[in-house]
C-alpha positions in Angstrom: 13.1 200.3 94.3 10.9 197.4 93.2 7.8 196.0 95.0 9.9 192.9 96.0 9.8 192.7 99.8 11.1 190.0 102.0 11.4 189.7 105.8 13.5 188.0 108.4 11.3 187.3 111.4 13.3 185.6 114.2 11.9 184.7 117.6 14.0 186.0 120.5 14.4 182.7 122.2 18.2 182.6 122.4 21.3 183.2 120.3 20.7 183.2 116.5 20.9 179.7 115.1 22.9 179.2 111.9 19.8 177.8 110.2 17.8 181.0 110.9 20.8 183.2 109.8 21.0 181.3 106.5 17.3 182.3 105.9 18.3 185.9 106.7 21.1 185.7 104.2 18.9 184.3 101.5 16.3 187.0 102.1 19.0 189.7 102.0 20.5 188.4 98.8 17.2 188.2 97.0 16.3 191.8 98.1 19.7 193.1 96.9 19.4 191.3 93.6 15.9 192.4 92.8 16.3 195.9 94.1 13.7 195.2 96.8 13.5 195.7 100.5 14.7 193.6 103.4 12.7 193.9 106.6 13.5 192.6 110.1 10.5 191.7 112.3 10.6 190.2 115.7 8.1 187.4 116.4 8.0 187.6 120.2 4.6 186.2 121.0 5.9 183.1 122.7 6.4 184.6 126.0 7.4 181.4 127.8 10.4 181.0 125.6 11.4 184.6 125.2 14.9 185.5 126.4 15.9 188.9 127.7 18.4 190.6 125.4 17.9 188.1 122.5 16.6 190.8 120.1 19.7 192.9 120.6 21.9 189.8 120.0 20.0 189.0 116.8 20.5 192.6 115.6 24.2 192.4 116.5 24.6 189.1 114.5 23.1 190.6 111.4 25.2 193.7 111.6 28.4 191.6 112.1 27.6 189.8 108.8 27.1 193.1 107.1 23.5 192.7 106.3 21.6 195.9 106.2 17.8 196.3 106.4 15.3 198.9 105.2 12.8 198.5 108.1 13.1 197.0 111.6 12.7 197.3 115.3 15.8 199.4 115.7 15.2 201.8 112.8 11.5 201.8 112.4 9.7 202.1 109.1 6.4 202.7 107.4 4.8 199.6 109.0 6.0 200.0 112.6 6.0 198.6 115.1 8.2 195.6 114.1 7.7 193.6 117.3 4.6 191.4 117.4 4.1 192.0 121.1 3.4 195.6 120.2 0.8 194.7 117.5 -1.7 192.7 119.6 -4.8 194.8 118.8 -4.3 194.1 115.1 -4.4 190.4 115.6 -7.5 190.6 117.8 -9.2 192.6 115.2 -8.7 190.0 112.5 -9.5 187.1 114.9 -12.9 188.9 115.6 -13.4 189.3 111.8 -12.9 185.6 111.3 -15.3 184.7 114.1 -18.0 187.1 112.6 -17.6 185.6 109.1 -17.9 182.1 110.4 -14.3 181.0 109.7 -13.3 180.8 113.4 -14.8 180.0 116.8 -14.1 180.3 120.5 -12.9 177.1 122.2 -13.7 176.6 125.9 -11.9 173.3 126.4 -9.6 173.1 129.4 -6.0 171.9 129.0 -6.9 168.8 131.0 -9.7 167.9 128.5 -7.4 168.5 125.5 -4.8 166.1 126.9 -7.5 163.4 127.4 -8.8 164.0 123.9 -5.4 163.5 122.4 -4.8 160.3 124.4 -8.2 158.8 123.4 -7.8 159.7 119.7 -4.3 158.3 119.7 -5.6 154.9 121.0 -8.2 154.9 118.3 -5.5 155.5 115.7 -7.1 158.7 114.6 -5.3 162.0 114.3 -4.1 163.1 117.7 -5.4 166.7 117.5 -8.5 168.5 118.7 -11.9 166.8 118.3 -13.7 170.1 117.3 -16.2 169.9 120.2 -16.6 173.7 120.3 -16.9 174.1 116.6 -20.7 173.5 116.4 -22.0 174.6 119.8 -25.5 176.0 120.2 -25.9 179.5 121.5 -27.0 178.1 124.9 -24.0 175.7 125.1 -21.7 178.5 124.2 -23.1 180.9 126.8 -22.9 178.3 129.5 -19.3 177.4 128.7 -18.5 181.1 128.6 -19.9 181.7 132.0 -18.1 178.7 133.4 -14.8 179.8 132.0 -15.2 183.4 133.2 -16.1 182.2 136.7 -12.6 180.5 136.8 -11.0 183.8 135.7 -10.1 182.3 132.3 -10.6 183.2 128.7 -11.3 181.0 125.6 -8.9 180.5 122.8 -9.9 181.2 119.2 -9.6 178.4 116.7 -9.7 178.5 112.9 -12.3 176.3 111.1 -10.4 174.1 108.7 -12.5 172.7 105.8 -13.5 169.1 106.5 -13.1 168.1 102.9 -11.1 169.0 99.8 -7.4 169.7 99.4 -5.1 172.7 99.7 -2.2 173.0 97.1 0.8 175.2 97.2 3.2 175.9 94.3 6.3 176.2 96.4 9.3 178.0 94.8 11.7 175.2 96.0 9.5 172.1 96.2 7.0 172.7 93.4 3.4 171.6 93.7 2.5 170.1 97.1 -1.1 169.0 98.0 -2.6 168.4 101.5 -5.9 166.9 102.5 -7.8 169.4 104.6 -9.5 166.8 106.8 -6.1 165.8 108.2 -5.4 169.3 109.5 -6.6 170.4 113.0 -8.8 173.3 113.8 -5.7 175.1 115.1 -5.5 177.8 117.7 -5.0 181.4 116.3 -5.4 183.4 119.4 -4.4 182.2 122.9 -6.3 182.8 126.1 -3.9 185.5 127.1 -4.7 187.5 124.0 -1.5 186.7 122.3 -1.7 185.2 118.8 0.0 182.0 117.7 2.6 182.1 114.8 -0.1 181.0 112.4 -2.2 184.2 112.7 0.5 186.7 113.7 3.0 186.1 110.9 0.2 186.0 108.3 -1.4 189.3 109.4 2.0 191.0 109.5 3.1 189.7 106.1 -0.1 191.0 104.6 0.0 194.4 106.4 3.7 194.8 105.5 3.2 193.9 101.9 5.6 191.0 102.0 5.9 189.4 98.5 8.1 186.3 99.3 8.3 184.2 102.4 11.4 182.1 102.9 11.4 179.7 105.8 12.6 176.2 106.9 11.0 173.0 105.5 9.6 172.2 109.0 6.9 174.8 108.2 5.7 173.0 105.1 3.0 170.9 107.0 1.5 174.2 108.2 1.0 175.5 104.6 -2.7 174.4 104.4 -3.5 176.3 107.6 -1.9 179.4 106.3 -3.4 179.3 102.8 -6.9 178.6 104.2 -6.4 181.6 106.5 -5.4 183.8 103.6 -8.5 182.6 101.7 -10.8 183.3 104.7 -9.5 186.8 105.0 -9.7 187.4 101.2 -6.0 188.1 100.9 -3.5 187.0 98.2 -0.8 185.0 99.8 2.9 185.7 99.1 5.1 183.3 97.3 6.6 180.6 99.6 10.0 178.9 99.5 10.6 176.2 102.0 14.3 175.8 102.5 16.1 172.5 103.1 17.1 171.5 106.6 20.7 171.9 107.7 22.2 168.5 108.6 25.2 167.4 110.6 27.8 165.2 108.9 26.0 162.1 110.1 22.9 163.4 108.3 21.0 164.0 111.5 19.5 167.4 112.3 22.3 169.8 113.2 22.2 170.4 117.0 24.4 171.3 120.0 25.8 167.8 120.2 27.5 168.3 116.9 29.2 171.5 118.1 28.4 175.2 117.8 25.0 176.2 116.3 24.9 179.9 117.2 26.3 182.3 114.6 28.0 184.3 117.4 29.8 181.1 118.6 31.5 181.0 115.2 32.4 184.7 115.6 34.0 183.8 118.9 35.8 180.9 117.3 37.5 183.3 114.9 35.6 182.9 111.7 35.3 185.9 109.4 31.8 187.4 108.6 32.2 187.0 104.9 33.2 183.4 105.4 30.0 182.8 107.2 27.9 184.5 104.5 29.6 182.5 101.7 29.5 179.2 103.6 25.9 179.5 104.8 24.7 180.5 101.3 26.1 177.2 100.0 24.0 175.2 102.5 21.2 174.5 100.1 22.2 176.7 97.1 24.8 176.4 94.4 25.6 178.2 91.2 27.0 175.3 89.2 27.8 172.6 91.7 31.5 173.4 91.7 32.1 177.1 92.4 32.5 177.6 96.2 34.2 181.0 96.7 32.1 184.1 96.1 32.5 187.8 96.8 29.4 189.5 98.2 28.9 191.1 94.8 29.0 187.8 93.0 26.5 186.2 95.5 24.1 189.0 94.9 24.5 188.8 91.1 24.0 185.0 91.0 21.7 184.0 93.8 18.3 182.7 92.9 15.7 180.5 94.5 15.6 178.3 91.4 19.1 177.0 92.3 18.0 176.1 95.9 18.0 172.3 96.5 15.3 170.3 98.1 17.8 168.0 99.8 19.2 168.6 103.2 22.5 170.5 103.3 25.5 169.1 105.2 27.3 171.5 107.6 30.9 170.5 106.9 33.2 172.1 109.4 36.3 171.0 107.5 35.0 172.9 104.5 34.3 175.9 106.7 37.9 175.9 108.0 39.3 175.6 104.5 37.1 178.6 103.3 38.0 180.7 106.3 41.7 180.0 105.9 41.4 181.0 102.2 39.9 184.3 103.1 42.4 185.0 105.8 45.2 184.4 103.3 43.5 186.8 100.9 43.6 189.7 103.4 46.1 192.5 103.2 48.5 192.9 106.1 46.5 195.9 107.3 43.2 194.1 107.1 44.4 191.1 109.0 46.2 193.2 111.7 43.0 195.1 112.3 40.9 191.9 112.3 43.3 190.3 114.9 43.3 193.4 117.1 39.5 193.6 117.1 39.2 189.9 117.8 41.7 190.0 120.6 40.0 193.0 122.1 36.6 191.2 122.0 38.0 187.8 123.1 41.3 188.3 125.0 43.4 185.2 124.5 45.3 183.8 127.5 48.5 183.8 125.5 48.5 187.6 125.1 48.4 189.5 128.5 47.6 192.9 126.9 46.5 194.2 123.6 49.5 194.7 121.4 50.1 197.8 119.4 49.1 198.0 115.8 52.8 198.2 114.9 53.4 194.8 116.6 50.2 193.4 115.1 51.5 194.2 111.6 54.8 192.4 112.4 52.8 189.4 113.7 50.8 189.0 110.4 53.5 187.5 108.3 54.4 185.0 111.1 50.9 183.6 111.2 48.9 184.4 108.0 49.8 181.2 106.1 49.2 179.0 109.2 45.8 180.2 110.2 42.4 178.7 109.7 40.7 181.0 112.2 41.6 184.2 114.0 41.8 182.2 117.2 44.8 180.3 115.7 47.1 183.3 115.8 47.6 183.8 119.5 49.0 180.4 120.3 51.4 180.7 117.4 53.0 183.9 118.7 52.7 183.3 122.4 56.5 183.3 122.7 56.5 187.1 121.8 54.7 187.8 125.1 56.4 185.4 127.5 59.1 186.5 130.0 60.4 182.9 130.2 60.2 180.4 127.4 59.6 176.9 128.8 60.9 173.7 127.3 62.9 170.7 128.4 66.6 171.1 127.6 66.6 167.9 125.7 64.2 169.5 123.2 67.0 171.7 122.0 69.0 168.7 120.9 68.1 167.8 117.3 68.3 164.4 115.6 71.9 163.1 115.3 73.2 165.8 117.6 74.5 165.7 121.2 74.9 168.3 123.9 78.2 169.5 122.7 77.2 170.0 119.1 74.0 171.7 120.2 75.9 174.1 122.4 78.3 174.8 119.5 75.3 175.7 117.3 73.8 178.0 119.9 77.1 179.7 120.6 77.8 180.3 116.9 74.3 181.7 116.3 74.5 183.9 119.3 77.8 185.4 118.2 76.7 185.8 114.6 73.4 187.5 115.5 75.2 189.8 118.0 77.4 191.2 115.3 74.9 191.3 112.4 74.7 194.9 111.1 71.0 194.7 110.1 68.7 192.7 112.2 66.0 191.9 109.7 64.6 188.6 108.4 66.6 188.7 105.1 69.9 189.4 106.8 69.2 186.8 109.6 68.4 184.1 107.0 71.6 184.9 105.0 73.7 184.7 108.1 72.2 181.4 109.4 72.3 179.6 106.1 75.9 180.6 105.6 76.6 179.4 109.2 75.3 175.9 108.4 78.3 175.3 106.1 80.8 177.0 108.4 80.0 174.8 111.4 79.2 171.7 109.4 75.6 170.9 110.5 72.4 170.5 108.6 70.1 173.5 108.3 67.3 171.6 110.1 69.6 170.9 113.1 70.6 174.5 113.6 67.2 176.0 112.8 65.5 173.4 115.0 67.6 174.2 118.0 67.1 178.0 117.5 63.4 177.5 117.1 63.0 175.7 120.4 65.3 178.2 122.1 63.4 181.3 121.0 59.8 180.0 120.8 59.7 176.9 123.0 58.1 175.0 120.1 59.3 172.5 117.6 56.7 173.7 115.1 56.5 177.5 115.1 56.1 180.5 112.8 58.9 181.2 110.3 62.2 181.3 112.2 63.9 184.3 110.6 60.8 186.5 110.7 60.2 185.4 114.3 63.7 186.5 115.3 63.2 189.9 113.6 60.0 190.5 115.6 61.6 189.4 118.8 64.5 191.8 118.2 68.2 191.4 118.6 68.4 191.8 122.4 65.5 189.4 123.2 66.8 186.9 120.7 70.3 186.9 122.1 68.9 186.5 125.7 66.8 183.5 124.7 69.7 181.8 122.9 72.0 182.4 125.8 69.4 181.0 128.2 69.1 177.9 126.0 72.9 177.4 126.1 72.9 177.8 129.9 70.0 175.4 130.3 72.1 172.7 128.5 75.0 173.4 130.9 72.8 173.0 133.9 71.1 169.8 132.6 74.5 168.3 131.8 75.9 169.2 135.3 72.9 167.7 137.0 73.4 164.4 135.2 77.0 164.1 136.5 
């Protein structure tokens, strides 16, 4: 095991967004490739946005993808606890240290005053942040404000003293060297009045304490880099290496959001996408091996993934490409694998077309009917709904194919019924041989005979392969449906007279 340590640190504010999950996948791939450790840590200090059960959902999502971690809130580890809400004394200790060393100060400004300051500074075309009033208070001023605040039953926040001059430079693993002017960065809040840290302090303390060597996060955090590097310097710690990943964009090149469709990983699971598809697809959002290879096994991703091949440019979330990739992996599955996947999917998300979970034997028979026609697991149930219906619904006219009439259609159905009734072996191969031979005998086109039978037995003009469908339906059910179709034409004809 190497010293390489990365962490995935989600906030439990809802279902896991595909952007955050992509970061987790990148972290995991790097840890696997470098023989390092992958840590899961929960950043739950934003109590206003925390959602009950969100931690469990995040863990569930990672497990579904097949990502395994070395330390985390569910399995513990050397640096437990792995929830920030359980590490509050640690953050308070370092905040006090920074105050004592002159790198931080208590701020007594009320929310009302801060709003007014932002308004005034905005009008003056200055930066809209804090005016640093509490940065240089005398002891007398500080004591007076402290008493005033305590009298209201409130506590001060703790702010970090950003340098008022000079620059801060990062050598980012994705973006290269980026420089920021310190004077343009606020004296930001590190510790809130309720004793909870902000992200800026908490993640930094935890990364140091947990010996994190590489931090991967979204590019939206790049403007916060000067805050974090100055904090590291004030505490006398060596920062990890940073990689700020490109944003995920919708096809219209705007930021991916709910208005573009699903954004939660678990929504894609419910839509019938395979876990490996999501790992492969999300890895390609910002990374490529050679700008042309798109299909990777997990082993190949681990062997080839590197930060050096991560792009700065935003990555387009292309649903058509996702569908193509998922269809490819479905077609690559063995019959046993796909049958198990379908049964698990139907058990988790019961489709309206299937009233009860079919047996594994039936699922194995269903696979060849649907495998070539599926893009997602959700596609299967509508294709085979006819297998589970007591009555197949269609308009009698749908039985009549092009250049046919009622009489010729009835003749086709009658011939097929008699032939199938007397067929020694009722399997797809024998059924196909019978029906193809029948085309010549009754002088119709294959499409006409097969089309009428397809509607009669499935209720659909476009359906799974006919011969295999008849085999799965079985002789008795097939004959009943064909007879019903013949009778429906009789009834419709009589009604018109």
